C-alpha positions, 0 to 999 in steps of 0.5 A: 447350606445356602451356598449348597442349596445355590449350587443346585441347578435343579432339584426334583422330588417325588415327580409323578406324572399320570395320564387319564384315569381308570382302566386308561390311566398311564403312569408316565413317573413313579416318584422320580427324584433327581438332582444336578450341581450347576457345572455338571452334565448328565445324560438320561437314558432308556427305552422309548416309553421310559419317562425320558421326555415326560420328565425333561418336560416337567423340569423344563416347567412346559408341563405340571407333574401330578404330583411332586415339588422342583426347586432351582437355585433355592427357588421352589418352583413346583410345590405339590404338583403346581407352579409357583412361579411366571413359567414363561418369565422364569424359563426365559430368564434361567433356562436353555432348550436344545432340540433334536432340531435346531428350530433356528428362525429361517430368516434370521442369520446364525448372529440374530438367532442368539441375539433375539433370545436377549432382546426378548429379554430387554437387552439392549441390541448393541449388548445382545449383538456383543454376547450374540458374536461372543457365544458363536466365537466360543462355539467355534462358529463365529465364521457363520454369524451372517449365514442363514440356517439353510446355509449351514449344516447339521452340526453348525445349525446345533451349535447355534442352538446351543449358543441361543440356549446360553444367550441369557446366562441359564442356570440349567439347560435341557436338551431333548435327543439333540443328535438324533439327526446327525452322524455320529462324529458330528454328534460326539462333537455336539455331547463334548460341546454340552460337557464343555459348555457345563464345565466352563460355564456353571451351568447344569446340563441334562440331555436325554439320548439313545446314543451309547456312544458318547457317554463318557462325555456325561459326569452322570447317566442315569438309566430310566424305565418305566417311569423310574430311574433304575440306576445311575452310572458315573463317568469313568475315572480317566474321564473325569480327569478330562472334565477337570474344570478349568477357570481362565489361565487354567492347563486344560485340554483343547476344550478348556478355554476359557468361555464367554463372560 
């Protein structure tokens, strides 16, 4: 039982979010249950106003729910609609975030943008620098390490943003419309990157998206509507075979090289 709990990146039970009251009351979430294992990547799909971003914000401990509980790695972080941890410290240590825009610091190079995420958590600069370079290499942009964000393409900026989200070895990565500003080819590459990260780094990944074209990159797709999870779609068997996690030296496809330590 302990092992099963430890393997859960996040488990949410009965999440409800209500804004306003009386005639102005809006129920953004209506009793949402969600569980995600480490090493699993899922998509949240649905129309605008379905509650996807609200759910992501609550799981990311940015906003409190009106009711419900959240457990991460066996630790209760929300109980009865209230935070039970220091959310800023917890987010920095155990969670990574990727947004629609890369939100890189414009006066820092690519490697410095990754490095600073670790230095904020008191990692020695030399250690942080080494891991930052390893992550950029892992994500295929090490040749852009000394470039500033304005010198990078949109896809390259998002790869640096994903590297930054991995910097502190999080249990969970949350991505909100990370491909909205990219063309279809680069968007597909970023989605496949999340799959690679989840499976090789044993990190749970939740991606909010409107893009139906890349859904086969996910293990599961949760369809939301009116603040509820209306259905769940599993990845096709063929895609599942391509997503089999490989350890160092495994016989995976081109995306299954061993990741950084």
